[in-house]
C-alpha positions, -999 to +999 in steps of 0.1 A: -099-550-478-134-543-463-149-509-466-172-497-439-203-481-451-209-448-433-242-429-432-238-399-454-257-376-431-232-381-403-201-374-423-193-337-421-163-324-441-138-306-419-144-273-436-181-274-428-178-285-391-179-251-376-210-242-397-227-274-389-221-270-351-235-234-354-266-248-371-270-275-345-267-248-318-294-228-335-316-259-335-311-264-298-313-227-288-350-222-292-359-252-270-335-242-242-347-206-245-383-217-241-373-238-211-355-209-196-385-186-203-410-211-187-387-214-156-385-176-153-423-173-157-428-199-129-402-180-108-421-148-113-454-164-103-439-177-071-426-143-060-459-126-053-485-135-027-521-131-039-537-099-026-567-118-012-543-139+010-525-107+022-558-093+034-558-120+061-524-112+075-509-084+095-491-072+063-525-058+052-517-029+075-492-018+048-523-008+026-547+020+033-578+001+021-599+033+023-577+053-001-578+049-038-598+017-039-568-007-039-573-039-059-554-068-074-537-064-108-557-075-138-544-105-158-531-082-185-512-061-159-497-092-143-487-105-177-469-071-184-449-075-152-441-112-160-430-103-196-407-075-182-393-099-156-384-126-181-371-102-207-349-084-182-334-116-169-329-129-205-315-094-216-342-094-243-341-057-253-368-060-280-394-072-254-382-046-229-387-018-255-422-031-262-434-029-225-426+007-219-444+038-231-412+054-243-386+028-254-357+052-249-361+044-212-363+006-214-330+001-196-345+014-164-364-020-162-331-039-155-326-022-122-363-024-114-365-062-120-332-068-101-347-050-071-378-072-073-356-103-075-335-091-046-366-085-024-380-119-034-348-137-022-356-127+013-378-156+023-386-142+057-412-120+042-439-119+016-442-096-014-474-085-030-487-061-056-518-040-057-531-012-079-548+021-074-563+043-101-542+074-103-563+101-085-554+138-080-576+138-049-551+115-031-523+135-016-495+110-025-507+110-062-509+148-063-473+150-050-462+126-078-478+149-104-461+179-089-427+163-087-429+151-123-443+182-139-479+170-146-470+133-150-502+113-147-502+075-154-535+056-154-525+033-125-501+034-096-489-002-088-477-005-052-450-032-046-448-042-009-424-065+009-435-073+044-422-094+073-439-101+106-416-107+136-423-141+152-412-126+186-436-097+190-457-095+158-441-062+147-444-056+110-414-045+088-421-034+053-405-018+023-415-014-013-419+009-042-441+019-071-445+013-108-466+035-130-488+019-157-507+035-186-531+020-210-518+030-245-537+019-276-555-007-256-523-022-241-508-018-206-473-004-206-449+008-179-451+045-180-416+058-186-406+094-185 
């Protein structure tokens, strides 16, 4: 009778199989998570049209270029949006808590990110971001302060979705705001 020699590292006793599969799953998980994260980061980067490109389109009418000195987001501010986007879509609560000024309000980011993603799915338009320093001399900013009992973030980020009709050149737009504050040298979404 001939005995087959088996490699010992492949032989798993039945009582250990569930544990070994769990360990194998933990080994695979980080690489698939990293891949998912890089795909979501690339997806985020594809959503927004650079502000300098928008200035050459009819969508630039959505911005009052004379009010509040609008400018593109800094690399740090863009990274904040990207981290929130990836974390919300991966349900990573620890990261979401780290990107808001008051982590009891981190769950608000789920709805915010889903709204961004929904707007981005409409390929007929473009979406862009720009920032304005929060300034009490600007009526819209003053109204925000009044509505939220003295609430003053450092920066108001405008999120604009815009579409230009091929027929008559009419511009349709929608959008929203995000409030950012610089806290201990780090940009965070200002939560109330």
